[in-house]
C-alpha positions in Angstrom: 0.1 0.2 0.1 2.1 1.9 -1.0 2.9 4.8 -1.0 5.0 7.6 -3.2 7.2 11.1 -2.9 9.0 13.4 -5.1 10.2 16.7 -4.6 12.9 18.6 -6.2 16.1 18.4 -4.8 18.8 21.0 -4.3 20.6 19.8 -7.4 18.9 19.8 -10.9 16.9 16.7 -11.0 13.3 16.1 -10.0 13.9 13.2 -7.4 10.9 11.5 -5.4 10.9 12.6 -1.5 10.8 16.8 -2.0 8.5 18.9 -0.8 9.5 22.3 -1.9 6.6 24.7 -3.2 9.3 26.5 -5.1 12.8 25.5 -6.5 15.2 27.7 -4.3 19.3 28.1 -4.4 21.0 27.3 -1.6 24.4 29.0 -0.4 27.1 27.6 -2.1 30.4 26.8 -0.3 32.1 30.2 -1.2 28.9 32.0 0.4 29.3 32.8 4.1 25.1 32.8 6.0 23.7 35.6 7.8 24.6 35.5 11.4 27.2 32.4 10.7 30.4 34.0 10.0 33.1 32.1 8.7 31.1 29.4 8.0 29.9 27.5 4.7 27.5 25.5 3.6 28.5 22.2 1.4 25.9 21.9 -1.3 24.8 18.5 -3.2 26.0 20.3 -6.4 29.3 20.7 -4.2 29.9 17.0 -3.1 28.4 14.9 -5.9 30.9 12.0 -4.8 29.5 11.7 -1.3 25.5 11.5 -2.6 24.0 7.7 -2.9 23.7 8.5 -6.6 27.0 8.1 -6.5 27.0 4.3 -5.5 28.0 1.6 -7.5 25.1 -0.4 -9.1 25.6 -3.7 -6.9 25.3 -1.4 -3.9 22.4 0.3 -5.0 20.6 -2.9 -5.8 21.4 -4.6 -2.5 19.8 -1.3 -0.6 17.1 -1.6 -2.8 16.5 -5.7 -2.2 16.7 -4.9 1.3 14.1 -2.2 1.4 11.9 -4.4 -1.0 11.5 -6.9 2.0 10.9 -4.3 4.3 8.0 -2.9 2.5 7.1 -6.4 1.8 7.1 -7.1 5.7 4.6 -3.6 6.1 1.9 -4.7 3.6 1.8 -8.5 4.9 1.2 -7.0 8.7 -1.8 -5.8 6.6 -3.0 -9.1 5.1 -1.9 -11.8 7.3 -4.6 -10.8 10.2 -7.0 -11.7 8.0 -6.7 -15.5 8.8 -6.2 -14.4 12.4 -10.2 -13.5 12.3 -11.8 -16.8 12.9 -10.0 -17.9 15.6 -10.2 -14.6 17.2 -14.5 -14.8 16.8 -13.7 -18.6 18.5 -11.4 -17.6 21.6 -12.8 -14.4 22.3 -16.6 -15.0 21.4 -17.1 -11.8 19.2 -19.0 -11.3 16.6 -16.9 -11.5 12.7 -17.3 -8.0 12.4 -15.7 -7.1 15.8 -12.8 -9.3 14.6 -12.7 -7.4 11.1 -11.7 -4.0 13.1 -8.4 -5.3 13.1 -8.2 -5.7 9.6 -9.5 -2.4 8.4 -8.6 0.1 11.3 -4.5 -1.6 10.5 -5.4 0.2 6.9 -7.0 3.2 7.8 -4.5 4.0 10.2 -1.4 3.0 7.4 -2.9 5.7 5.3 -2.1 8.5 8.3 0.8 7.0 9.0 2.6 7.0 5.7 1.7 11.0 5.2 2.6 11.5 8.8 5.9 9.6 9.1 7.5 11.8 5.6 8.9 15.0 6.9 10.7 13.3 9.6 12.8 10.9 7.2 13.2 14.6 5.0 14.6 16.4 7.9 16.2 13.7 10.2 17.3 11.3 7.5 15.8 8.1 6.5 17.5 5.2 8.2 16.4 6.4 11.6 13.2 7.0 10.7 12.6 3.8 9.2 14.2 1.9 12.0 12.1 3.8 14.7 8.8 2.9 12.4 9.9 -0.8 11.8 11.1 -1.2 15.9 7.3 0.6 16.7 5.3 -1.8 14.8 7.0 -4.8 15.8 6.4 -3.4 19.7 2.9 -2.9 18.4 2.4 -6.9 17.0 2.9 -8.1 20.7 -0.5 -6.9 22.4 -1.9 -8.1 19.6 -0.7 -11.4 20.4 -0.4 -11.8 24.1 -4.2 -11.1 23.8 -4.5 -14.6 24.0 -2.6 -14.9 27.0 -4.0 -11.9 28.7 -7.6 -12.7 27.0 -8.7 -8.7 26.7 -9.6 -8.5 23.2 -9.5 -4.2 23.3 -5.5 -5.2 22.9 -6.0 -6.5 19.2 -8.1 -3.8 18.1 -5.5 -1.0 19.9 -2.1 -2.8 18.9 -3.8 -3.2 15.0 -4.4 0.3 14.7 -1.1 1.6 16.4 0.8 -0.9 14.1 -1.0 0.7 10.9 0.1 4.4 12.2 3.4 3.6 13.2 4.0 2.4 9.4 6.2 4.2 7.3 5.0 2.5 4.3 5.7 4.1 0.6 6.4 7.8 2.1 10.6 6.8 3.1 10.7 3.3 1.1 9.7 5.2 -2.3 11.5 8.4 -1.2 15.0 6.0 -1.2 14.4 5.1 -5.0 15.0 8.9 -5.3 17.9 9.0 -3.0 19.7 6.1 -5.0 18.7 6.9 -8.5 18.6 10.3 -10.9 15.7 11.0 -12.4 16.1 9.4 -15.6 16.9 5.8 -14.2 14.2 5.8 -11.3 11.7 3.8 -13.4 12.9 0.3 -13.0 13.5 0.7 -9.4 10.4 2.4 -8.8 8.7 -0.7 -10.5 10.6 -3.1 -8.3 9.3 -1.6 -5.0 6.1 -0.9 -6.5 6.0 -4.9 -7.0 7.1 -5.3 -3.2 4.4 -3.2 -2.1 1.3 -5.0 -4.3 3.1 -8.2 -3.6 2.9 -8.2 0.1 -0.6 -8.1 0.0 -1.5 -11.5 -1.5 1.9 -13.3 0.4 -0.7 -13.1 4.0 -3.1 -15.1 2.3 -1.3 -17.5 0.8 0.4 -18.2 3.3 -2.3 -17.7 6.0 -4.4 -20.7 4.9 -1.7 -23.0 6.8 -1.4 -20.9 9.6 -5.5 -20.9 9.8 -6.0 -24.5 9.7 -2.7 -25.9 11.5 -1.8 -23.3 14.4 -3.4 -21.2 16.7 -4.5 -17.5 15.6 -2.1 -15.9 17.3 0.6 -17.6 15.2 -0.5 -15.0 12.4 0.9 -12.5 14.5 4.1 -13.8 15.9 5.1 -14.3 12.3 4.5 -11.0 11.4 6.7 -10.3 14.1 9.3 -12.3 13.0 9.4 -11.3 9.4 9.6 -7.6 10.9 12.3 -8.8 13.1 14.4 -10.2 10.2 14.0 -7.1 7.9 14.9 -4.7 10.3 18.1 -6.2 11.5 19.1 -6.4 7.5 18.1 -2.6 7.2 20.1 -2.2 10.0 22.9 -4.3 9.1 22.7 -3.6 5.1 21.1 -0.2 4.6 23.4 3.1 4.7 21.6 6.5 5.4 20.5 7.9 1.7 19.2 11.1 2.0 21.4 13.7 0.6 21.1 16.1 3.2 22.1 13.3 5.6 25.1 12.4 4.0 26.1 16.0 2.7 26.7 17.0 6.7 28.3 13.5 7.2 31.0 14.6 4.2 31.1 18.0 6.0 32.3 16.6 9.2 34.7 14.6 7.0 36.3 17.7 5.7 36.6 19.3 9.0 38.0 16.7 10.8 40.6 15.7 8.3 41.5 20.0 8.3 41.1 20.0 4.4 37.6 22.2 5.1 37.7 23.5 8.5 34.8 25.9 8.5 32.1 24.2 5.9 29.1 22.8 7.4 26.2 20.9 6.2 23.2 23.1 5.9 21.3 20.7 8.1 24.1 21.3 10.7 23.3 24.8 11.2 19.4 24.6 11.7 18.2 23.9 15.3 16.1 21.8 16.2 13.3 24.1 16.7 14.2 25.5 13.2 13.9 22.1 12.2 10.2 21.2 13.8 8.4 25.0 12.7 4.8 23.6 13.4 3.3 25.4 10.5 5.3 24.1 8.2 4.9 20.5 9.3 1.4 21.4 9.3 1.7 22.4 5.6 3.2 19.7 4.6 0.8 17.4 6.2 -1.6 19.1 4.7 -1.0 19.5 1.2 -1.5 15.6 -0.1 -4.8 16.1 1.2 -5.6 19.4 -0.7 -4.1 18.1 -3.8 -6.7 15.0 -4.0 -9.4 17.2 -3.6 -8.6 19.7 -5.6 -6.5 18.4 -9.1 -8.5 16.2 -10.6 -5.8 14.7 -11.9 -5.1 13.5 -8.8 -8.6 12.5 -7.4 -9.4 10.7 -11.0 -6.3 9.1 -10.9 -6.4 8.2 -7.2 -10.0 7.0 -7.6 -8.9 4.3 -9.6 -5.7 3.4 -8.5 -7.7 3.4 -4.7 -10.4 1.1 -5.9 -8.4 -1.3 -7.4 -6.1 -1.8 -4.5 -9.7 -1.9 -2.2 -10.9 -4.3 -4.3 -8.1 -6.7 -3.2 -8.5 -6.6 0.0 -12.2 -6.5 -0.1 -11.9 -9.7 -2.1 -9.8 -11.3 0.7 -12.8 -11.0 3.1 -15.2 -12.4 0.1 -12.7 -15.5 -1.6 -14.1 -17.9 1.1 -17.7 -17.5 -0.3 -16.6 -17.9 -3.8 -14.6 -21.1 -3.8 -16.6 -22.8 -1.4 -18.6 -23.6 -4.5 -16.1 -26.1 -5.3 -15.6 -27.1 -1.7 -11.8 -25.7 -1.4 -10.2 -25.9 1.8 -8.8 -22.9 4.0 -5.7 -24.0 2.7 -6.9 -24.4 -1.2 -8.3 -20.8 -0.6 -5.3 -19.2 0.0 -3.0 -20.8 -2.3 -6.1 -19.8 -5.0 -4.2 -16.2 -4.6 -1.2 -17.6 -6.1 -2.7 -16.2 -9.5 -2.2 -12.5 -8.7 1.1 -12.9 -7.6 1.8 -14.3 -11.1 0.1 -11.5 -12.4 1.7 -9.0 -10.5 5.0 -10.4 -11.6 3.6 -10.4 -15.3 3.0 -6.7 -14.9 6.3 -6.1 -13.7 8.0 -7.7 -16.8 5.5 -6.2 -19.0 6.7 -2.5 -17.9 10.4 -3.2 -19.0 9.6 -3.2 -22.7 7.6 0.1 -22.3 9.6 1.9 -20.3 11.9 1.7 -23.0 9.2 2.5 -25.5 8.6 5.6 -23.9 12.0 6.7 -23.0 12.5 6.3 -26.9 9.9 8.7 -27.0 10.4 11.0 -25.4 14.1 11.1 -26.9 12.7 11.9 -30.2 10.5 14.2 -29.0 12.3 16.4 -26.4 9.8 19.5 -26.9 6.3 17.3 -26.9 4.6 17.7 -23.9 2.1 13.8 -25.0 5.7 12.2 -25.0 7.0 13.5 -21.4 3.6 13.4 -19.7 0.6 11.5 -21.2 2.4 8.6 -23.1 3.3 7.8 -19.6 -0.3 6.5 -19.4 -0.3 4.7 -22.6 0.3 1.3 -20.9 -3.1 2.0 -18.4 -5.0 2.2 -21.9 -4.2 -1.8 -22.7 -4.5 -2.6 -19.0 -7.1 -0.8 -17.1 -9.6 -2.7 -18.7 -8.3 -6.1 -17.4 -9.9 -4.5 -14.2 -13.9 -4.8 -14.9 -12.9 -7.8 -17.8 -11.9 -10.1 -15.1 -14.0 -8.9 -12.5 -17.0 -10.1 -14.4 -14.7 -13.1 -15.5 -14.5 -14.1 -11.7 -18.0 -12.9 -10.7 -19.9 -15.3 -13.7 -17.2 -18.0 -13.6 -18.4 -18.4 -9.9 -20.8 -21.3 -10.2 -20.7 -25.1 -9.7 -20.7 -25.6 -13.3 -17.6 -23.7 -14.5 -14.0 -25.1 -13.5 -12.4 -23.2 -10.6 -9.4 -22.6 -13.0 -11.9 -19.8 -14.8 -11.9 -17.6 -11.8 -8.7 -18.2 -11.0 -7.7 -16.6 -14.5 -10.0 -13.6 -14.0 -8.3 -13.4 -10.9 -5.2 -13.3 -12.7 -6.3 -10.2 -14.9 -7.6 -8.5 -12.3 -4.0 -8.5 -11.0 -2.3 -7.2 -13.7 -4.8 -4.2 -13.7 -3.7 -3.6 -10.4 0.0 -3.3 -10.8 -0.3 -1.3 -14.0 -2.8 0.9 -12.3 -1.2 1.2 -9.6 2.6 1.9 -11.1 1.4 3.9 -14.2 -0.2 6.5 -12.0 2.5 7.0 -9.9 4.8 7.7 -12.8 2.4 10.2 -14.4 2.0 12.0 -11.0 5.8 12.4 -10.6 6.2 13.8 -14.0 2.9 15.8 -14.3 3.7 17.3 -10.4 7.2 17.8 -10.2 8.8 18.9 -6.9 4.5 18.8 -5.8 4.5 14.7 -6.6 5.0 13.9 -3.5 2.4 15.0 -2.1 0.3 14.4 -5.6 1.4 10.8 -5.2 0.8 11.0 -1.4 -2.8 11.8 -2.0 -2.9 9.2 -4.0 -1.7 6.5 -1.9 -3.9 7.9 1.3 -6.9 7.0 -1.1 -5.3 3.3 -1.6 -5.3 2.9 2.1 -8.4 4.5 2.9 -10.4 2.7 0.9 -9.0 -0.4 1.2 -10.1 -0.2 5.0 -13.5 1.0 4.3 -14.0 -2.0 1.8 -12.6 -4.2 4.0 -15.3 -3.2 6.9 -18.2 -2.9 4.3 -17.3 -6.4 2.3 -19.0 -8.4 5.2 -22.3 -6.8 5.0 -22.2 -6.1 1.3 -21.8 -9.8 0.5 -24.5 -10.6 3.1 -27.0 -8.2 1.4 -26.9 -10.5 -1.7 -27.9 -14.2 -0.1 -30.4 -15.0 -2.7 -29.6 -17.5 -5.7 -27.2 -15.3 -8.0 -26.3 -12.8 -5.7 -22.9 -13.6 -5.1 -22.9 -12.9 -9.2 -24.8 -9.6 -8.7 -22.6 -7.9 -6.2 -19.2 -8.5 -7.9 -21.1 -7.4 -11.1 -21.5 -3.8 -9.1 -18.2 -3.9 -8.4 -17.1 -4.6 -12.0 -19.6 -1.7 -13.1 -17.9 1.1 -10.8 -14.3 -0.4 -12.2 -15.4 0.4 -15.7 -16.7 3.6 -14.9 -13.0 4.5 -13.5 -11.5 2.7 -16.1 -13.3 5.5 -18.4 -11.9 8.2 -16.5 -8.1 7.0 -16.7 -9.0 7.2 -20.7 -10.0 10.9 -20.0 -6.8 12.0 -18.4 -5.7 10.5 -21.4 -7.4 12.7 -24.0 -7.5 15.2 -21.5 -4.3 15.8 -19.4 -2.6 18.6 -21.1 -5.6 20.6 -20.2 -6.3 19.8 -16.9 -2.5 20.4 -16.6 -2.7 23.6 -18.0 -5.8 24.8 -15.5 -3.4 23.2 -12.5 -1.3 26.1 -11.1 0.8 23.3 -9.3 1.8 21.7 -13.1 2.3 24.8 -14.5 4.7 25.7 -12.0 7.0 23.5 -13.7 6.5 25.3 -17.5 9.1 27.7 -16.9 12.0 25.8 -15.7 11.7 21.9 -16.9 14.5 21.2 -19.7 12.5 18.7 -21.1 15.7 17.3 -23.7 16.9 15.9 -20.0 13.8 15.2 -18.0 15.1 17.5 -15.4 14.4 20.4 -13.1 16.2 23.6 -14.4 18.2 25.8 -11.5 16.2 29.3 -11.2 19.0 31.4 -12.2 18.4 29.5 -15.7 14.5 30.2 -16.2 13.5 32.7 -18.7 
């Protein structure tokens, strides 16, 4: 459940983690700071060799692989709990809907948590923030698992809600993509991290069937904790700090200690804690994703499509048993029925490789074309978004004893390809269209995905219960397919009318005077006409 960060860094490239409203000139190393006589700032442009973008390819992909596992564990926390619900109902004597609260609250709080963690990673560095998030999430597993010992049901709800709130998610992990790779190199790493985000949501159900059948329900929580501890240790050992400002600070200190540049400092070093934690600035950063979600039509439409697609996965996790009960699937077999969507996510990832090459070629051949630089990124969506309603219809109307069980699984595979491509292409487009504001644009996208996932998790049981007649299950899922069709049409609308909507957007238009499309980078302010 991913989420997505981008902004203008202090060098020329557009990166995935800035929240600056406008580009600005940072004092150069030969310019003294007001009130800091004798001290000069070292900028990213002064020491590119100290930044994560200068690391070897093997080191970058080692870091990215660990981050892949971190993101996988966060989404595993969201999905594996579902297989604990039946055991919780039996042990505590609560209603099934009460047990669902633990799943839905985690997702809703996850939506807010991703936005709340982002500014801290930008001020204090990625590593300490991500370590803090992982530690707190792991701690929150304890009251949930120990509820079986204390026999206190509220501990489950509290632990799950706080676990979601403490999850940093894509607000930090996707920001690290920008730390490691220059703008023109970010597409493949971005696709890789998105794969971990969607993949974590289905690994839980696949392994959860075995847990639900053979183990006490609390093992679903202890396995989450075990995975969380392992990835936290891997992150601690193998992932160095990647945030550019933190690396510049470290490099400046090295220069001072060596005596080579005794008066040089990183800009971050000369800020007091009070200056870093200005309440008005923090509130402004936190509010911007929500404002863009409501006010920017591009963000609203694409976030609705992406959010519904993701929420559909979590809603159907709650209803899978109803469908495959038709073929007398056991709990384990129902879990294994999620394998097709895992295969679908890999197919989506592989499809993105030639599509990226195609898009890069178009940008290179048409350096002044807005369509080539922006809307062409949605071209893949035109072919894959229709797979969402098509897959849902196939999944729905094959849900009868006369059809072989493989047919709904094929429908599920089509849904998976669509979900991956929708998630990835909407991020890619917003990153390009909103430049330094895309942290907020894609943050709104991620917020919509998690909020809708939580809301539909809550509504899944009563929704399907309302269709308890002969073909009720088919009608219920057909309604969802109809909504998916409307959202798919909206995606075509953005592809056609995107240029017009961007021209009416003050955020997107702020880039027009500062983008060198031949390099797809942000020009320094002093070069803007």
